[in-house]
N, C-alpha and C positions, 0 to 999 in steps of 0.2 A: 717548595718552589712555586712561584707565582705563574699561573698559566697564562700566555698571551692570547687574547681574543682576537679575532678576525674583523677586520672593518667592514662596513657595509660595502664599499667599493670591491673588497677582495671576494666577499661572499658573492656578490653580483657577478663579477667576472667568472668566478668558478661555476655559477649555473650557467652562465653562457657558453662556456668551453665544453661542459658536459652536455649540453643541448647539440652543439655543432657536431661534437663526436658521435652522439647517438643518431643524428641526422644523415651522416654520410659513411656510416660504418656498416650498411646492410649487405648481407650476402645470401645467397641461397639457404634454405633451412637444412637441406641435405648436407652431409659432410662426406662426401665421395674422396678418394684418394686423388690428390692433386699434384700437377706437374708444373713447377715455376718455370719462369722464363729463364732462370739460371741453369735449370736442369735440362732444358731444351733449347740449345744456342739457336736454332732455326726460328724461334719464337721470340727473339729479342727485339726490341723496339724497332720494328720494321716500318720505318716512316720515309717519305719523300716529298719534296718540294719542286722536284724538276719535271720536265716535259714527259719523262718515261712514265710518270705515275698516272698520267692521262686524266687528271682530276678537273681539268677545265675543258675537257673535250666537249664541244657543243652537242655532238650526237649523243653524248650521254646526258647532258645537263638538259637537253630539250625533247629527250626521248619521251613520248606521250605517256607511256606505262610508269616511267620514273618520276615524271612530273606529278602525276595523280597520287603515286605513293608518298611523295614529299608533302603534298596538299593535305593529304589524310592525316599524316603524322603531325603536320603543324597546327592544322585546325582542331585536330583531337586533343593535342597537347594544351592548346589555349582554352579548351573547354574545361580542363581541370583546374584552372586559376580559382584560388579561394576554396577549393574542396578539402574536406578532411579525410575523405574516403575515396581511393582511386580505384574504380572498378571499370573494366574494359572487357567486353566480350565474356562477362560473367567471372572473370578472374579478378581478384582482388591483389592490388600492389601496395607495398609499403610506402607511406606517405613520407618519404626522404628523397635525397637527390639521385639516388639511383632507381628508386621506384618511379619518380615522375619521367624519367627518361624512358624506362622500360614501358610504361603505360602509355605514354605518347607513340612510341613505335608500335605497340600493338594495334593502335588505330589504323596503321599501315600494313597490319598482318604479319609483321616481322618481330621474331623473338630475339632480342639481342642477348639474352642470357643462355642461350643454346650450349655455348662453349664456356660458360662459367665453371663447371666441374673440373676443367683442366688446370684451373689456376687458384692460386691461394690468395689470402688478403680479403679486403673489403670490395663491395660491389663495383666501386669506381675503378679499382685496380684490375679486377676481372674483365670489366667492360673494355677497358683499355687494350689488354692483351688478346680479347676476342677480336677486336677491330685489327690490331696488329697483325695477327695471323692471317688475316685476309688481304693485308696490304691496303688498308682503308684509311690510314692516319696521314695527315698532310698539314703543312704550316702555309697559311696565307693571310693575308690582311682582309681579303673579301671573301668569305666563306658563301655557302649557299643556304637557304632555308631548308631545315631539316637535318643539317649537320649536328653531331655531338660536339659538345666542347668539354675539354678537361682543363682542370686547374690543379695546380700544386700549392702548398702552403697556405691555405685559406685558414687554418688553425694548427696549433701544436699538436698534431696527432699523436707523437710518440711521447710528449711531455718532457723533453730533454731541454726545452728552452732555445733550440737551434732552428734555423732556416734550413731543414733538411726533410720536409714532409711531402712526399709524392703522393698523387693520386688521392686528394683530399676532397674534391667536389667535381660535379659534372652537371651539364645543362643541355639546353636545346636551343639552337638557332631558329628563331621563327621570322625574322625579317632582317634584310641588309639594305641599307640606304646607299646612294652614290657618294655621299660624303664620308663613308666609312662606319657609320653608326650601326652597329649590330644589337638587335633587340633579342634577348634570350630568355627562354623560360627556365626556371630552376626552383629548387626547394628552398624557401626562406626559413631559418631556423625557428622564427616566431610566426611568420605570417601564412606558411605553407607555400603552395606553387603560387609564383609570381612573375611577371615579365620585368627585367631590368636592363641594364645597357652596358656596352663595352665598345670602345673605339681603338683599335690596334695602331691607328695612324697617329693618335695623340694619347700615347699611354701615360703620359704625366700630368694630364688634365682631367679633373673630375667633372668640369663644366666648360662649355664653350663661351665664346664673347658675349653671347646673348643671355647667358646664365642657365642655358639647357643643360640638363645632366647627360653627360656623354659617356662617363664611367662610373659605374655604381660601386660602392664599398663592398668589399668581399672578403679581404682578410681581416680579422679582429685586430682592432687597434690596441696598442699597448703589449703586443707580443714581441716587440724587438726586431732587429734586423734592418737592413736597408733596402728591402725589395719592394717597399710600398705596400698599399692596402687597396687599391682598386682592382677591378677585374681584368683589366688589360696588363697590369703589373705582375699578376700571378698566372696569367694565362699560360697552358702549356700547350696545346696542340687541339686540331680539329678531327673529326672521323666521319666519314661518309657511309654510315651504317645503313642508310637507305638504298644502297646498291646491293645489299643482301637479298637472297630469294626470299620471297614470303613462306613462312613455315606455321602460321596460324590459321585455322580453318574459320 
């Protein structure tokens, strides 16, 4: 029987998929007993976009101590751009999407991985449920600098060809403009830590009328489905991890 060879395009696509899976599948090296959100109903996706969540309370957003924490997280995160090795306070973090956010938060003396042993799955999923546990997940069009961003379906994580892949990527909000342009830091599978863009007010536009990029490509093209490929189209939710108490000396 004649064996069918892969085309150059198929080989390239396979390599990209493999790189993306490696980039966002990080988890702690330990393997403790885990408790999934399905086993503990109290920790199911605890999110809110209502006033009771208190996410836009000026007293919180303008609190001098929290403003300083967010400044350290953002400035520290931006210092990681282009680096191949992420070291903060003597600790080395994996150079992938979860590692970039964990390292950025370490500059603010916050360890976002403290609750990771409670949950199963990759680092993105564990971070999501760690913030859900503290009721720190919320959906808005204007987040604040220092927020964590979660995305779904940035690649076909389970390899079934369907649009059903949750918790595939995570990043950090570093700036929010009045026109809704969100600048975010994340791990690019080829370039490492970089800043790219998202605008939830214009999710179906990659560029504005002047030609400025407002939504960066995030879902790999050619995967199928009708959800789009830019950051706004695969956006999941934000998290205010900077409200957690400092735990890193």
